[in-house]
C-alpha positions in Angstrom: 53.8 14.9 55.1 56.8 16.4 53.3 56.6 16.9 49.6 59.5 16.2 47.3 60.5 19.3 45.4 61.6 17.8 42.1 59.4 15.3 40.1 61.1 11.9 39.5 60.1 10.2 36.3 60.7 6.4 36.2 61.1 4.2 33.3 59.6 0.7 33.7 62.8 -0.9 34.3 63.9 1.9 36.8 60.7 1.5 38.7 61.1 -2.4 38.8 64.6 -2.0 40.0 63.5 0.1 42.9 60.5 -2.1 43.8 62.4 -4.8 45.9 63.5 -2.0 48.2 60.0 -0.4 48.3 58.4 -3.9 48.9 61.0 -4.5 51.8 60.3 -1.1 53.4 56.5 -1.7 53.1 56.7 -5.3 54.6 58.6 -3.9 57.6 56.3 -1.1 58.1 53.2 -3.3 57.7 54.6 -5.8 60.4 55.3 -3.0 62.7 51.7 -1.5 62.4 50.3 -4.9 62.8 52.3 -5.6 65.9 51.2 -2.1 67.4 47.6 -2.4 66.4 45.8 -4.7 68.8 48.8 -5.3 71.0 49.2 -4.6 74.6 50.7 -1.1 73.8 48.1 -0.4 71.3 48.6 3.4 70.4 47.0 5.2 67.4 49.9 7.7 67.7 52.5 4.9 67.3 50.6 3.5 64.4 50.4 7.0 62.6 54.1 7.4 63.4 55.0 4.1 61.7 52.9 4.8 58.6 54.3 8.4 58.4 57.9 7.0 58.5 56.9 4.6 55.7 55.4 7.5 53.6 58.4 9.6 54.1 60.7 6.8 52.9 58.7 6.4 49.8 58.6 10.2 49.0 62.4 10.3 49.5 62.7 7.7 46.8 60.5 9.8 44.3 57.3 7.9 44.7 53.9 9.3 45.3 52.0 7.8 48.2 48.3 7.3 47.3 47.1 5.4 50.3 48.1 2.9 52.9 50.7 0.6 51.3 49.8 2.0 48.0 52.4 4.0 45.9 52.7 5.3 42.2 55.8 5.7 40.2 55.4 8.6 37.7 56.3 7.6 34.3 55.7 10.9 32.5 52.3 10.0 31.1 50.7 8.3 34.1 51.7 6.0 36.8 53.0 2.5 37.4 50.9 1.6 40.4 51.8 -0.9 43.2 49.9 -1.8 46.2 51.3 -4.2 48.9 51.4 -7.2 48.8 51.5 -7.3 45.0 54.5 -9.5 43.9 55.6 -7.2 41.1 54.9 -4.0 39.2 51.9 -5.2 37.2 49.6 -2.2 36.8 49.4 1.2 35.1 47.0 4.1 35.3 46.6 7.5 33.7 47.0 10.8 35.7 43.1 11.2 35.4 41.8 7.8 36.3 43.6 6.8 39.4 43.6 3.4 41.2 40.1 2.5 39.8 41.4 2.9 36.3 44.3 0.5 36.7 45.2 -1.5 33.7 47.6 -4.6 33.5 50.9 -3.8 32.0 51.4 -5.9 28.9 
């Protein structure tokens, strides 16, 4: 997976503005993976390629991919954390704590 050279730091408003595009791309990739997995042309390589394309699209937008359908928006002191299919950007966690340390954004 390619790494983005420069670090993107998001304000909450900036991350929220990008989220509809992130959600749309994630929904498309999720549907593609679901149609490949268990279908007549089930191919682990095709599933991997679809997930890889999704991850690259996220990295190109300055996000950090932390898992399947899970991305973080770096805010300079931690991350705004979003996991599909959450409806909006609702959680934050520190650099140290990760996903298990997610706290609701107040």
